[in-house]
C-alpha positions in Angstrom: 19.4 -62.4 -25.7 21.4 -59.3 -25.8 22.0 -57.2 -22.9 20.7 -53.6 -23.3 23.1 -50.9 -22.2 22.5 -49.5 -18.8 20.6 -46.2 -18.5 22.8 -43.1 -18.7 21.9 -42.1 -15.1 22.8 -45.4 -13.5 26.4 -44.4 -12.8 25.6 -40.9 -11.3 26.7 -40.5 -7.7 24.6 -38.2 -5.5 26.7 -36.0 -3.3 25.5 -33.8 -0.6 25.7 -30.1 -1.3 28.2 -28.1 0.8 26.5 -26.2 3.7 26.5 -22.6 3.1 25.6 -19.8 5.4 22.1 -18.6 5.0 21.8 -14.9 4.2 18.9 -13.1 5.7 16.3 -11.7 3.2 16.7 -7.9 2.9 13.6 -5.8 2.1 14.3 -2.3 0.8 11.4 0.1 1.3 11.2 3.3 -0.8 8.9 6.0 0.5 7.0 7.5 -2.4 4.7 10.4 -2.4 1.6 10.1 -4.5 -0.6 13.0 -5.7 -3.9 13.0 -7.7 -2.2 12.0 -11.0 -1.8 8.1 -11.7 1.6 6.8 -11.2 3.0 3.7 -12.9 5.0 1.5 -10.6 6.4 -2.1 -10.4 5.5 -4.1 -7.2 8.7 -4.9 -5.4 7.4 -8.3 -4.2 5.7 -9.8 -7.4 7.2 -7.4 -10.0 3.8 -6.8 -11.5 3.2 -3.4 -13.2 0.7 -1.3 -11.2 -1.1 2.0 -11.9 -2.1 3.9 -8.8 -5.3 6.0 -8.5 -6.8 8.4 -6.0 -10.3 7.8 -4.7 -12.0 10.3 -2.3 -14.4 9.0 0.2 -16.6 11.0 2.7 -15.5 10.0 6.2 -16.6 10.7 9.7 -14.1 13.5 10.2 -15.6 15.5 7.4 -19.1 15.2 8.9 -17.8 16.3 12.3 -15.9 19.2 10.8 -19.0 20.5 8.9 -21.3 20.1 12.0 -18.8 22.1 14.0 -18.7 24.8 11.4 -22.5 24.9 11.3 -22.8 25.1 15.0 -20.1 27.8 15.4 -21.8 29.6 12.5 -25.2 29.6 14.2 -23.7 30.9 17.4 -22.0 33.8 15.5 -25.2 34.7 13.7 -27.2 34.6 17.0 -24.6 36.8 18.6 -24.8 39.3 15.7 -28.6 39.4 15.7 -28.8 39.9 19.5 -26.2 42.8 19.2 -28.4 44.4 16.4 -31.6 44.0 18.2 -30.3 45.3 21.5 -28.6 48.3 20.1 
């Protein structure tokens, strides 16, 4: 019986990698100003291409502002009517 040759990886010696100093991960933030037009960007984390969009929603502050305008308007109208009726 013939001997088969040893596998090519049998004479490989494993050596420990030299210890290197770990460098901290650096995150760079870029402040962008968006407007109503869509903007095409690349995500800095996953490098996916992204297209922005602007979506408007009615919030609580809008309703409070409109209520304040209506209340102030009615007060002004009431004052105007009182002035005209009393003069």
